[in-house]
C-alpha positions as CSV (number, residue, x, y, z in Angstrom):
1,M,-125.3,-20.0,-103.4
2,L,-123.7,-21.9,-106.3
3,G,-126.1,-24.7,-105.8
4,E,-128.9,-22.5,-107.3
5,F,-127.3,-22.7,-110.8
6,D,-126.5,-25.4,-113.3
7,I,-122.8,-26.0,-113.4
8,Y,-121.3,-26.6,-116.9
9,T,-117.9,-27.9,-117.8
10,V,-116.0,-25.9,-120.4
11,T,-116.7,-28.6,-123.0
12,E,-120.4,-28.7,-122.1
13,L,-120.8,-24.9,-122.3
14,T,-118.9,-24.7,-125.6
15,S,-120.9,-27.5,-127.1
16,E,-124.2,-25.8,-126.1
17,I,-123.0,-22.5,-127.6
18,K,-122.0,-24.4,-130.8
19,H,-125.4,-26.0,-131.1
20,L,-127.2,-22.7,-130.6
21,V,-125.1,-20.7,-133.0
22,S,-125.0,-23.4,-135.7
23,S,-128.8,-23.9,-135.7
24,R,-129.5,-20.2,-135.8
25,F,-127.0,-19.1,-138.4
26,K,-126.9,-22.0,-140.9
27,D,-127.2,-20.0,-144.1
28,V,-126.4,-16.3,-143.9
29,L,-125.0,-13.4,-146.0
30,V,-122.2,-11.4,-144.4
31,E,-120.9,-8.1,-145.8
32,G,-117.5,-6.7,-144.9
33,E,-113.9,-6.1,-145.9
34,I,-111.3,-8.9,-146.3
35,S,-108.0,-8.9,-144.4
36,N,-105.3,-11.5,-143.6
37,F,-106.1,-13.2,-146.9
38,R,-104.2,-16.6,-147.2
39,L,-104.6,-19.5,-149.6
40,Y,-102.8,-22.6,-148.5
41,P,-101.5,-25.4,-150.8
42,S,-104.3,-27.6,-149.5
43,G,-106.7,-25.4,-151.4
44,H,-108.3,-24.0,-148.2
45,L,-108.7,-20.3,-148.0
46,Y,-108.4,-18.5,-144.6
47,F,-109.2,-14.8,-144.1
48,T,-110.8,-12.3,-141.7
49,I,-114.0,-10.3,-142.7
50,K,-114.4,-7.0,-140.8
51,D,-116.2,-3.7,-140.6
52,E,-115.7,-0.6,-138.5
53,S,-116.7,-2.2,-135.2
54,A,-116.0,-6.0,-135.4
55,M,-114.4,-8.9,-137.2
56,I,-114.9,-12.6,-137.7
57,R,-112.6,-15.3,-138.9
58,A,-113.6,-17.1,-142.1
59,V,-112.6,-20.2,-144.0
60,M,-113.5,-21.6,-147.4
61,F,-112.6,-25.2,-147.7
62,N,-111.5,-26.5,-151.1
63,A,-111.7,-23.0,-152.5
64,S,-110.0,-23.6,-155.8
65,G,-112.3,-22.6,-158.7
66,R,-115.0,-21.4,-156.3
67,Y,-114.2,-17.7,-156.3
68,R,-112.9,-15.1,-158.7
69,K,-109.3,-14.6,-157.8
70,E,-108.9,-11.3,-159.6
71,L,-111.8,-9.7,-157.5
72,V,-111.0,-11.1,-154.0
73,G,-108.1,-10.1,-151.8
74,D,-107.0,-8.0,-148.8
75,G,-109.0,-4.7,-148.6
76,V,-111.7,-5.9,-151.0
77,A,-115.4,-5.4,-149.9
78,V,-117.2,-8.6,-150.3
79,I,-120.4,-10.5,-149.7
80,C,-119.9,-14.0,-148.2
81,R,-122.5,-16.7,-148.0
82,G,-122.0,-19.5,-145.4
83,R,-122.8,-20.8,-142.0
84,V,-121.5,-19.8,-138.6
85,D,-119.7,-22.5,-136.6
86,V,-117.8,-22.7,-133.3
87,Y,-114.3,-24.1,-133.2
88,E,-114.5,-25.8,-129.8
89,R,-110.8,-26.4,-129.3
90,R,-110.2,-22.6,-129.1
91,G,-113.7,-21.5,-128.1
92,E,-113.9,-19.3,-131.2
93,Y,-116.7,-18.8,-133.7
94,Q,-116.0,-18.6,-137.4
95,L,-117.8,-18.3,-140.8
96,I,-117.6,-21.4,-143.0
97,V,-117.9,-19.8,-146.4
98,S,-119.6,-21.5,-149.4
99,A,-119.6,-18.6,-151.8
100,I,-117.8,-15.2,-152.0
101,E,-118.4,-12.3,-154.4
102,A,-117.2,-8.7,-154.7
103,R,-119.8,-6.3,-153.3
104,G,-122.3,-4.7,-155.8
105,L,-123.1,-7.1,-158.6
106,G,-121.9,-9.9,-156.3
107,L,-124.9,-9.3,-154.0
108,L,-127.4,-9.5,-156.8
109,Q,-125.7,-12.7,-158.1
110,L,-125.8,-14.3,-154.7
111,K,-129.5,-13.4,-154.2
112,F,-130.2,-14.8,-157.6
113,Q,-128.5,-18.1,-156.7
114,I,-130.2,-18.4,-153.4
115,L,-133.7,-17.8,-154.9
116,K,-132.9,-20.2,-157.7
117,E,-131.9,-23.0,-155.3
118,K,-135.0,-22.3,-153.1
119,L,-137.5,-22.4,-156.0
120,F,-135.8,-25.5,-157.5
121,K,-136.2,-27.4,-154.2
122,E,-139.9,-26.4,-154.1
123,G,-140.4,-27.9,-157.6
124,L,-141.3,-24.7,-159.5
125,F,-138.9,-25.6,-162.3
126,D,-140.1,-29.2,-162.7
127,A,-140.8,-30.0,-166.4
128,D,-143.8,-32.1,-165.6
129,K,-145.6,-29.1,-164.1
130,K,-145.2,-26.9,-167.2
131,K,-148.3,-26.3,-169.3
132,P,-148.2,-27.0,-173.1
133,L,-148.5,-24.0,-175.4
134,P,-151.7,-23.9,-177.5
135,V,-151.4,-25.2,-181.1
136,L,-153.4,-22.4,-182.6
137,P,-153.8,-19.4,-180.2
138,Q,-156.6,-17.0,-181.1
139,R,-155.5,-14.2,-178.7
140,I,-152.1,-13.5,-177.2
141,G,-151.4,-11.4,-174.2
142,I,-148.1,-9.5,-174.0
143,I,-146.7,-8.0,-170.8
144,T,-143.9,-5.5,-171.6
145,S,-143.1,-1.9,-172.0
146,P,-145.2,-0.2,-174.8
147,A,-142.3,2.1,-175.6
148,G,-139.5,-0.4,-176.2
149,A,-138.4,-2.0,-179.4
150,A,-139.2,-5.4,-178.0
151,V,-143.0,-4.9,-178.4
152,Q,-142.6,-3.9,-182.1
153,D,-140.4,-6.8,-182.8
154,M,-142.9,-9.2,-181.2
155,L,-145.8,-7.7,-183.2
156,K,-143.9,-7.9,-186.4
157,V,-143.2,-11.6,-185.9
158,I,-146.8,-12.5,-184.8
159,F,-148.6,-10.7,-187.6
160,G,-146.0,-11.9,-190.1
161,K,-146.9,-15.5,-189.2
162,F,-150.6,-15.2,-188.7
163,E,-151.8,-11.7,-189.4
164,N,-155.4,-11.9,-188.0
165,I,-154.5,-13.1,-184.5
166,S,-155.6,-10.7,-181.7
167,V,-152.9,-9.3,-179.5
168,L,-153.6,-7.6,-176.2
169,I,-150.7,-5.6,-174.6
170,Y,-150.6,-4.9,-170.9
171,P,-148.2,-2.0,-170.5
172,V,-145.6,-2.2,-167.6
173,R,-142.3,-0.8,-166.6
174,V,-139.6,-3.5,-167.2
175,Q,-137.0,-2.1,-164.8
176,G,-137.0,-0.2,-161.5
177,D,-138.6,-0.7,-158.1
178,E,-142.2,-0.8,-159.3
179,A,-141.6,-3.0,-162.3
180,C,-142.1,-6.4,-160.5
181,H,-145.4,-5.3,-159.0
182,E,-146.7,-4.2,-162.4
183,I,-145.7,-7.4,-164.0
184,V,-147.5,-9.4,-161.3
185,E,-150.6,-7.3,-161.9
186,G,-150.4,-8.0,-165.6
187,L,-150.4,-11.7,-165.0
188,K,-153.3,-11.4,-162.6
189,Y,-155.2,-9.3,-165.1
190,F,-154.9,-11.8,-168.0
191,N,-155.8,-14.8,-165.7
192,A,-158.8,-13.0,-164.3
193,A,-160.1,-11.9,-167.7
194,K,-159.4,-15.4,-169.3
195,G,-159.4,-13.7,-172.7
196,V,-156.0,-14.9,-174.0
197,D,-154.6,-18.3,-174.9
198,V,-151.0,-17.6,-174.1
199,I,-149.0,-14.9,-172.3
200,I,-145.6,-13.5,-173.3
201,V,-143.6,-11.8,-170.7
202,G,-140.6,-10.0,-172.3
203,R,-138.1,-7.2,-172.5
204,G,-134.9,-6.5,-174.4
205,G,-131.4,-7.2,-172.9
206,G,-129.8,-5.3,-170.1
207,S,-127.5,-5.4,-167.1
208,L,-128.2,-7.6,-164.1
209,E,-129.7,-4.6,-162.4
210,D,-131.9,-3.9,-165.4
211,L,-133.2,-7.5,-165.4
212,A,-133.7,-7.5,-161.6
213,P,-137.6,-7.4,-161.7
214,F,-137.5,-10.8,-163.5
215,N,-135.4,-12.3,-160.7
216,E,-137.9,-11.3,-158.0
217,E,-139.6,-14.1,-156.1
218,V,-143.1,-12.4,-156.3
219,V,-142.8,-12.4,-160.2
220,A,-141.6,-16.0,-160.2
221,R,-144.5,-17.2,-158.1
222,A,-147.0,-15.2,-160.2
223,V,-145.7,-16.9,-163.4
224,Y,-145.9,-20.3,-161.7
225,A,-149.5,-19.6,-160.5
226,S,-150.8,-18.6,-163.9
227,H,-153.5,-20.9,-165.3
228,I,-152.6,-19.6,-168.8
229,P,-149.3,-20.8,-170.4
230,V,-146.5,-18.2,-170.0
231,V,-143.6,-17.8,-172.4
232,S,-140.6,-15.9,-171.1
233,G,-138.6,-13.8,-173.5
234,V,-136.3,-11.7,-171.4
235,G,-133.0,-10.2,-172.5
236,H,-130.5,-11.5,-175.0
237,E,-129.5,-15.1,-175.6
238,I,-126.8,-15.1,-172.9
239,D,-129.2,-13.7,-170.2
240,F,-131.0,-16.1,-167.9
241,T,-133.5,-15.0,-165.2
242,I,-135.6,-16.8,-162.6
243,T,-138.7,-16.1,-164.8
244,D,-137.1,-18.2,-167.5
245,F,-136.8,-21.2,-165.2
246,V,-140.4,-20.9,-163.9
247,A,-142.2,-20.1,-167.2
248,D,-143.8,-22.9,-169.2
249,A,-141.5,-22.0,-172.1
250,R,-138.3,-20.0,-172.4
251,A,-137.1,-18.1,-175.4
252,P,-133.7,-16.3,-175.7
253,T,-135.2,-13.0,-176.9
254,P,-138.6,-11.3,-177.1
255,T,-138.6,-11.9,-180.9
256,A,-138.0,-15.6,-180.3
257,A,-140.7,-15.7,-177.7
258,A,-143.3,-14.4,-180.3
259,D,-142.0,-17.0,-182.8
260,L,-142.4,-19.8,-180.2
261,A,-146.0,-18.7,-179.3
262,V,-147.4,-18.6,-182.9
263,R,-147.1,-21.2,-185.6
264,A,-147.2,-20.1,-189.2
265,K,-150.4,-20.4,-191.2
266,S,-148.5,-22.5,-193.8
267,E,-147.9,-25.2,-191.1
268,F,-151.6,-25.7,-190.7
269,T,-152.1,-25.9,-194.5
270,D,-149.4,-28.5,-194.7
271,L,-151.0,-30.3,-191.7
272,I,-154.4,-30.5,-193.4
273,E,-152.8,-31.7,-196.6
274,G,-151.0,-34.4,-194.8
275,M,-154.2,-35.5,-193.0
276,R,-156.0,-35.7,-196.3
277,N,-153.2,-37.8,-197.9
278,S,-153.2,-40.1,-194.8
279,L,-157.0,-40.4,-195.0
280,E,-156.9,-41.3,-198.7
281,Q,-154.2,-43.9,-198.1
282,A,-156.0,-45.4,-195.1
283,M,-159.3,-45.6,-197.0
284,G,-157.5,-47.2,-200.0
285,K,-155.9,-49.8,-197.8
286,K,-159.1,-50.6,-196.0
287,L,-161.0,-50.9,-199.3
288,E,-158.3,-53.2,-200.7
289,R,-158.4,-55.4,-197.7
290,S,-162.2,-55.6,-197.9
291,R,-162.1,-56.5,-201.6
292,F,-159.6,-59.2,-200.9
293,A,-161.7,-60.6,-198.1
294,L,-164.8,-60.7,-200.3
295,Y,-162.8,-62.3,-203.1
296,E,-161.6,-65.1,-200.8
297,L,-165.2,-65.6,-199.6
298,A,-166.5,-65.7,-203.2
299,M,-163.8,-68.3,-204.2
300,A,-164.7,-70.4,-201.2
301,L,-168.4,-70.3,-202.2
302,K,-167.5,-71.3,-205.7
303,E,-165.4,-74.3,-204.6
304,Q,-167.9,-75.5,-202.0
305,K,-171.2,-75.9,-203.7
306,N,-172.8,-77.7,-200.8
307,I,-172.4,-74.8,-198.3
308,F,-175.5,-73.9,-196.3
309,V,-177.7,-70.9,-197.2
310,S,-176.9,-69.4,-193.8
311,Q,-173.3,-68.8,-195.0
312,K,-174.6,-66.6,-197.8
313,I,-176.6,-64.5,-195.3
314,Y,-173.5,-64.2,-193.2
315,I,-171.4,-63.0,-196.1
316,D,-174.1,-60.5,-197.0
317,E,-174.1,-59.1,-193.5
318,L,-170.3,-59.0,-193.5
319,L,-170.4,-57.0,-196.8
320,N,-173.0,-54.6,-195.4
321,N,-170.9,-54.1,-192.2
322,L,-167.8,-53.5,-194.3
323,I,-169.6,-51.0,-196.5
324,H,-171.2,-49.3,-193.5
325,C,-167.9,-49.0,-191.7
326,F,-166.2,-47.7,-194.8
327,F,-168.7,-44.9,-195.3
328,A,-168.8,-44.1,-191.6
329,Y,-165.0,-43.9,-191.5
330,T,-165.0,-41.7,-194.7
331,K,-167.7,-39.5,-193.3
332,D,-165.9,-38.9,-190.0
333,R,-162.6,-38.0,-191.7
334,T,-164.4,-35.8,-194.2
335,V,-166.0,-33.8,-191.4
336,Q,-162.6,-33.4,-189.8
337,V,-161.1,-32.1,-193.0
338,E,-164.1,-29.7,-193.6
339,T,-163.8,-28.5,-190.0
340,F,-160.2,-27.6,-190.4
341,A,-160.9,-26.0,-193.7
342,Q,-163.7,-23.9,-192.3
343,R,-161.5,-22.8,-189.4
344,L,-158.8,-21.7,-191.8
345,K,-161.4,-19.9,-193.8
346,D,-162.7,-18.0,-190.7
347,L,-159.2,-17.0,-189.9
348,N,-158.5,-15.7,-193.4
349,P,-158.1,-12.0,-193.3
350,E,-160.2,-11.7,-196.5
351,S,-163.1,-13.0,-194.5
352,V,-162.6,-10.3,-191.9
353,L,-162.4,-7.6,-194.7
354,Q,-165.6,-9.0,-196.2
355,R,-167.4,-8.2,-192.9
356,G,-166.6,-4.5,-193.3
357,Y,-163.3,-4.2,-191.6
358,S,-160.1,-2.8,-193.2
359,I,-156.3,-3.0,-192.8
360,T,-154.3,0.3,-192.7
361,L,-150.7,0.2,-193.8
362,K,-148.0,2.8,-194.1
363,K,-147.5,3.3,-197.9
364,D,-143.8,3.6,-197.8
365,T,-142.9,0.7,-195.4
366,G,-146.0,-1.5,-195.4
367,E,-146.1,-1.4,-191.6
368,V,-149.5,-2.3,-190.1
369,V,-151.0,0.8,-188.3
370,V,-152.6,-0.2,-185.0
371,R,-152.4,3.1,-183.1
372,V,-152.6,6.8,-183.9
373,S,-149.1,7.4,-182.6
374,Q,-147.7,5.5,-185.5
375,V,-148.7,8.1,-188.1
376,A,-148.2,11.8,-188.6
377,P,-150.3,14.5,-190.5
378,E,-149.8,14.4,-194.3
379,E,-148.4,10.9,-194.1
380,S,-149.5,8.6,-197.0
381,L,-151.4,5.4,-196.0
382,T,-153.0,2.5,-197.9
383,V,-156.3,1.2,-196.7
384,R,-157.0,-2.4,-197.8
385,L,-160.7,-3.3,-198.3
386,H,-162.5,-6.4,-199.3
387,E,-162.5,-5.2,-202.9
388,G,-159.6,-3.0,-203.8
389,Q,-157.7,-0.5,-201.7
390,L,-157.6,3.2,-201.0
391,D,-154.6,5.5,-201.0
392,V,-155.2,8.2,-198.4
393,S,-153.3,11.0,-196.7
394,V,-153.6,11.8,-193.0
395,I,-155.1,15.3,-192.4
396,E,-154.9,15.2,-188.7
397,T,-154.7,12.7,-185.8
398,T,-156.8,12.4,-182.7
399,A,-155.4,10.4,-179.8
């Protein structure tokens, strides 16, 4: 009867069990309560993790500095990350722990670290895959809560640097269970519409739970898949999220994200002025070299009276080529300068006003009015026109 079965030695069976367990549970999270907590002089930490029905021995090798001593000890509920192994000499299985955190925030932190490592290995954080931000964006898409202070701060920065840039706001919840799906839909919307040059994803600071949507894998992959450059401005300066690592550019705050996405108009004025100066210098140097070359040729002709007539023809052709090249060079650079100047002129808010548009400001604060909800009946406003301005009072508002 025994001949019908494979016969294992104890060593063979234990080795087979070790192989099966180790390959199946090579990176797991285990939740339970610590007991028999012991830290040895070697730096190795031994303890048991248990729940109502079972327990498992655990060990963390070289544990010094790898866990928060004030939060871990007997009776503490924890989350352990590690791999399951079999100690063959005793025929016992145990958890080889690589990280340990108190339950609650510890679970969020462990999930954050696991996802961060996963996406890093896939190359989603690679610098060479990040898209450059546009030099002069015409339209900016913002994905954030329309009710928070963050959106007002971003608009203030953007219009303060370049007041006639178009801004499209995709309203989303920035915390809670549905937030991550709404953020993903916002990214898909802007990419499908192809109407913006750069996207800002942002919200103000908060706890680790508040920032959880920006640590979701689905959001990270949507940011990475965006064909439009994405700037992440989530939280305060000390906050880092998975979205920050995946985005094409990261700013410490929503305000800083807006500042990063838009360059001031004065920068372009300085750029054009610098190009003009460089053009003048280049033309001057080229003309001086041409004059010197012609002078040397003329002196050579003077000293060598027996030169062939063909040399004179060659010199004339050289002179014509130099003059042609000079004027062609000048014309090309002039067209570039005129193009930049015309672009700045088109972006000038006065040009927009001249076409019949107007800018409405709050009279007391100078705040730009972009929606009805910003004003109240009887509030005083100033309407800027192409020629002059109107001081008006709100009679009633209509949403």
